[in-house]
N, C-alpha and C positions, 0 to 999 in steps of 0.2 A: 288377689292379696290373701294372705294366713290367716288364719283365725286370730284376732287378737290386734292385726293392725284395724288402720283407723284412718279416716280421710275427713279433714274437714274444710267444708269451703264456705269463703266468707266471700260476701260482691259488695264494692261500693261504686264511686263513680267519680268524674272527672271533676265533680264537685269537689270534690277533696283533693285533689293537683291545683284546682284552679280558683279564684273568686267569681264570685256569679251574681249581679245584683239583688238584690232585695231573697239572696240564700244563706248568711251568715253563719246559721244555727246547721243547717243540713250541710252546707259546707264543711262545718266544725264536725259532726256526727259522722262524715263520710271520715274527715283525713282520720277519725280517730280508729275507723275500722282496717285504714292502710297500718296506723299507728301498731294495730294490736297483734296484724296476722306475721308483722315483719316480728315480733316479739317471740308472738308465739312458734315461730319457724325455729328458732333457735332455743326457748326453754324449753318446747317436747319435742327436740333430737335424742333421742333415748340411746342412741349411738356415742354421740357423742359423751354425754353424762356419763355412761357408761364407761368409757372406753377412759373420763379425764378425771375420774369420781370428783367431789363436791356435790355444790347447789350448781343450779342454770345460773344463779346471779353470780357465783362466784366465777362458773365458765365464762359468761355476756363480760364480768368485769375484767378478765382477764386477758378475752381475746377481745377487748375492744382495746385496751391498752397494746398491744401487740401490732393493732393494725391501725393504730394513730400515729400517722408522723413525729409529731412531736414526742410520740410514747409516752404518752403519762393520759387520763383522767383530767376531768373540764373543774375546774373548783367552781364553787356559785361566786365567787372573786368574776373568776373571766365570766360569768357571767353578767355580773352587776356591772360591768367594767364596760359593755358592751350596752348595757339596755342605758347606761349615763352620757354613752354617747350617743344612743338614738335619740333621746331625749333633749339633743342639744341642740343650739343653733348650728354648729358645723354638718348635720346631719339631715338640712330643712327640705333638704331634694330628693332624700331620699325616702319612698312610699311603696307599697305593695310590696315589697321585697324578702326572700326567707335567710337571712345571715347564722350562715353556722357556724356558730362558736363548737367545734370540734378536733380543734388540734390539726387540720389539715384532713382529717379523717371525714 
């Protein structure tokens, strides 16, 4: 690597991707590490920030909107509608699932 380049290595475990009995807190922390890694990969990409200008947040929002099939970021109401459904009797057979309210992204 050239001087000034850096490498960050974060390690997680399968507990961050699947549920294990009596390890909910451990799994949550490992899932947090996985999410942080994905976010930092975008935030710390100096080439993209330099090329596009703006902040990492602006670039992230632009990238998300461009890569979501519905071409928009989701609103709090989108998330709330899903939560209301999941809390309803109609969703009583849904358990342990991840529901992606992401406009198809």
